[in-house]
N, C-alpha and C positions, 0 to 999 in steps of 0.2 A: 525432491525434495519441495515441498509445497507452501507449507504455512510458517511465515515468519512472525513473529511479534514485534510490532513495532515499540518502540518503548514510549511511555509518556511519564507525565506525573501521578505518583501514586503507585509506582507498580507492585509493591510489596511481593509476596511469594506466588503471585499469578504465573509470573512466565516458569517458574520452576514446576508449576502444577502440572501446565498446561505442555511441557516437556514429557513430565513422566506420564499422562495421559496420553502419550504418544501422538499429540495432535500440535505440537510447534518443533520445525527441525532447526530454526534459526533465530535469530533475535537480530533487530536493528536498533541500534545504542545511539540515544540522543542526550549528546553535550549538556544540553539547553535544559535538562531535566536531573541532572546529575554533576554531581564536584565533582573534578581531578581524581581526587581521593578514592571519593566513593567508585567511581568509576573503574578506577585499576582494580579495588580490592574485588568488586562486582565480575568483572572482566576475569579476574584469578580464579574467585567462587566456580563461577560457570563453566573454567575451562578444567578446572580439575574435576568437577560432580560430572560433568555430561560432556564426555571427551568427542561425540559422536555431532554434535550442536553447534553450528557455524553461526560466528561472530561478526556479524557488518558494524562497522561506525562511521555513521553519516554526521562527515565535520560541521554541517549546517553552515558552511558559510558564506552560504546565499542569505541569509538572516543579515550580512553586514549590509545590505541595500536595501533594505526594507528600513522605513522610516514614517513614523515613531517606531520603534519596537521597542519589544519584550523579551531581553537577551537572554533573561534567567542568568543559572550557572554558564555560559557562554563567557561569558567575559571573565574568568576565572581562567579562560587556556588560552596559552600564550601564543599560538596561532590564530587567534579569531583576533579581527579587525572591526568596531562597531564605525557606523555613520560612514561608510563609504559612498562617493557618487563615481560617475566615469570619469572623474581626472584621476582619481586613485589606479586607474589601469590604463593608464597611455604611456605609463613606462615599462618596457622588458622587464626592467630589472625588479620592478614594484610586484608584477605578477609571480616573478621566479621566485620573489622574496614571501607570497602566499603558497607559493605548490610546498617548497620547501620544508617551510615549518608544519604543513599540514600534514606531509606525507611523512615528516620524519618524527611527528608526535605518534604516529600510529603504529610508527615501526617499535617504538620506544614502548608499547604497551603489546608489544611480542605478539600483533593479531597475525592471522594466517593470509590475510588476503588487506588489500590495500585501497580506500575509498578517495577518489579525488576532492578537492573543493571545486565549487563553484556557483555560479548566479543562476537569478530566475530570469529568463528568457521570455518576453510576450509574444515576438514574432521572430518567425527565424528568419527575417528578412534585416531585421534593427540590428544597431548596432552593438546591443548585448550579449547577442546570439555570436557575432562575432567573437567576442572577448571570451563567452561562455567554450569557445572551441580554440581558441589560442591557448585558454586554460588546460584545456582536455591533451591537444596537443605536447604541449610543457610539462607536464604529468606523466603523460608516456615518455618522454626522453628523459626525465630526471628519475622517476623510479627504475628507468633499464640503468643509471649509474650507482645505482645501490646493490653494496657485493651480497651476493646471494640475493638481489631485487627478487621481490614477493606479487603473484597476480594482483593487477591493479583494475579495480571495477571503477569506469568515468564516470563519475555522478552527471545528471541531466536533470534539469529542473525547468521546466517550462510550465507556460498558462495554455489550460485547455483548449481555448481558444486559436492560440497558434497552429494547430492541426488542422482549420480549414484552408488552409494557404496550402493546397497541391503542390502546387511546383514545388514552393520553399521547403516543405516536408522534404521532398524526394531529394532536394540537393541536398541538401541539411544530411539526410540520410547516406547519399553517396560519401560525403567527408568522414560523416561520424565509422563508415565502416572502412577507408583506408587506415585506422587508427591499429598499433599492434598491441593490443591489452587482451585482458580476461573476459571483459565484456561491460556491464554495463548498471547503473544503481539509478532508475527512472522515478523523479518525482514530481507528478502531475498536479499543477494548482487547479483546483477547484473552483466554481462559484459558488460562493458564499450562499445563496441562494436554495442551492441543491442538497438534499439528503444524501448519503454516503452512497446510495442505493440508485440515485437517477442520474441519467448524464442523455444530453441529446444523443438521439442515435446517429448523427453524422460526426462526431466526437468520438462516440463508440468505435464505430468502424475505422478510421483514421488512427487511433490509439490501437488498436488491431494490427492493423496495417504495418505500423511502426513497430511494433514489437514483433510481429513475424518477419519483418525484414531484419533485422538484426539480430533474433534467436535462431530462427527457423531457417532463414535461407544464408545469413551468411556466419551462422552455427558461435556466436557470441553469447557468455553467459549473461541473461537480463532478469535483475530482481526488481520487482517492482514496487515503491514503498508508497503507504497510504492507500490501500486499494478497498481493502474491505470486500463485502459482497456483489460488488462491480470488477471484481476480482477472477470472478467465476469466466465470464466468456473471454477475458484477458487470458487466461493460463489456458486458454485453448491454443493458444497463436505458438505455442511449443515453448515458452520461459521457462526459469528456472524455478522463481517461486514468487508470490504475493505476499503482502504484509499487512496487518490489521490490528490495531490496539484494543483498549476498552474505553476509553472516550472519545467523542466526535473529532479531538484534536488530534488523533492516532489513528483514526479511520479515514478520514480522507485530509489531503492537505491545502491550506488556504491560509489566508493571509493573518488570519484572526487568530492562528495560534499563537502568532509570534508579532502581537502586539498589543499594548496595553490595553485593558478588558474593563470592564464597569461589574463584573461578576455576573452570576445568574442563580437561575433556582437548580436544584438538585433533579436530573434527570428521571423521568418515569420508567418504575421496571418494563422491560422488554423481553418476550420471549423468542427466539429464533427460530422458523419453523422450515425446514425442509422443504416439506411439502407446500409450502406458499412463496418460498425463496422468498421468506420478509420478515422483519424483527417486529412482531406487532406487540403491542400492550398488555402486559399481563392480566391489567382492570383497565377496562371494561373486555379488550377484545377476547382472550383467551377465553375468560371465565365465560362470555359469550357463547363461545363455542362449545364450551360444555353443558350449558343449560338446553341448548340448540339439539345435544345428542351428538356435536360433530368433532369432537374434541380428539376421539381414534383418527380422525382422518388428518389434525392437524399438525400432533404431535410428531415431533422428530425421532422420538425414542434413544434420547444418549443417555449415557450414564445420569444424569442429573434431572431425569424427565419425571422420576417416580413417585417425589411429592406431590407432583402439579397433577396428577391424573385422577385423583377425587373431586378434589376441591382446588381446582386452579388461582382462585382469587382470594383463598383464605387462609396460603400458607406464606412465608419468606421467601423471598426469591432474590436475593442479595446480589450487589453488583458483581463481588469477587465470582460467582456462580454464573450471572449472565455472560460473564465474559467467557468462562471455561465453558460453557454449554453452547455459545456463539462459535468458539472455535473447533470445536468438536464436530459441529454440521460442514462447517467450512473444508475443514479436513475429510469429513468423510465424501464429500462432491469432488474434490480435488484428486483425492486417490482413487478415486472410480476413476476420472479421467488422464489418471496416469496409467492404466491398465489397457485405453485404447491408444492401438499404435498413430494412425492416422490421423491430419488434422481434421477431414472431413467426417470422422468417427468422434473427433470429439465435439466439434459443433452441434452432429446430431443428438449427441446425448445432452447435452446442454438445453438444444428447443425443445426436446421431447420434455427436458425439466419443467422449462416455460409452458408449455401446452399442458401439462398436468394443473401444475400450477394456477393456471387461467380458469379450469373446468371446475377444479377445485373451488375459488372462487364465484365461480357463477352458481355452483352448487348453494352457496352459504348465503351467496344474494338472494337465492329463491326462497331462501329461511328468511329474511329479512333482517340479514345481517347489518348490522350498521359500521362502519368501519371509522375511525379515526387515522386509520396509517394509510398512506397512499399504496396502490399498488401499479402505478403507470408506469413503473420501471421496467414492468414486465413487456411492454409494447416497443418498449424504446429499445430493450435488448434485444427483444427478433428481429426488429426491424435492422437495429445495429449489425447485429450476426450476420442478416441476410445482403446486408448491401457489402462487407466484407467478403461473403463467399463469392458474390459478382464479380469481385474487383480481383481477387485471385485466380478464379476459376474452378473452386471447388465443392 
C-alpha cells in the first residue's frame, strides 16, 4: 500500500476517482471536515464499494489544545473537547476519559483499525511529550480491554523542530518501541513558510531515521499523514504509506488549517511533473516548456496529460484533475519503490530521480527558462537522504 487520500474540505468524488484509477489505496478521514452523520454514511459507502481500501480515522484530538482554533465539525463529535490546557491533563481520570470516548467512537464506526487521540508536541523533552506518551500507553491498555480488540495505531503529532534534539528523539523512540500496538499514525507539524516540498535537510534526515526505526527496525506499521511530495524520500524507509490531499491544508500539517483565517485567493493551476519532481504552474511554466520545445521532457505521461501536450496554456486544467494527476505521479513513484527490496536500493532510485530532475532543470535554464516555482527542495532532499544513509550505514 502506498498513497492514502488525506481528506479535507470539498472532497466531492475525487477520492472515489483516485481509488478507481488505482492510485489511492487508503483514506485518512478528517472529522473537522465532515459532520458525524455524513462521516458514517461515507464510511459505509467506501466499505460497501471499495472493500480493499483501508480507512483510517484521525480523531484530530490535538486541535483541543490549539488556541485560537477553527474546530469546524469537530465540535459535533462527543469525544472532542475544545480549549484544553495542561491543567486538563493532570488527572489520570481525565486522560482516560479522552481515551475511552475517542476509541469507543471509532469502534462504533465499525472500522478495522483504531487511531488513538494525542496532542501536539513541540519538543520530545517537554511536559506535553510526556502527556502524549501517557495517552499512548493508556490507549494501548484500554484497547486491549475491548472484546475482540482491533489493531491500534498510536497517533503521534509533533513539531518538525523537535527532531533537532537527537538525544531526545532516541529516548522517545525507545519508549514508543515498548508499546504493544499495531503501529503509528504520524503527523509532523511543518513551518508555515515552507512549501509542501521544502524541508531542512537535517530535519528530513531525522524524520527518515524516526520512521526507519519504527517501521524497518521495530516492524511497526507506520502511516504518515500530510506528507505529499516530501513523502517520496520518507517512503524509502520501509513505512506502509504516505498521505496527501488536494489543498495545501491537506498536503502538509500546519496550525493554519485549524486556526481562524481571513481567506485567500484561489490557487493557481499547477501540473505535477515526475521528471522535475515538482508541481509547476500551468501558466506560464508548463506553457513556456512547450514554447521552448521541451514539453516532452517535462510531461509525466499520465492518463490526464493528453489535453496539455498540444497547447498546455490554452486548455482547462481544473482542480479535481490536477489532484488526480498529482496522485497518479506519486503513486507511480511509490509503486516503483515497492518493487525494490533493500533500503539502499530504494534510496538509490530516489537519488537517481533527483539527479535526473536537476539535469533537466539545467537544460531548461540553459534555454533561459524563467521559474516562478522554486526547486530548492531537490538539493534539500539529496542532502537529507545522504545524511540519513551515513547515519544508518547503507
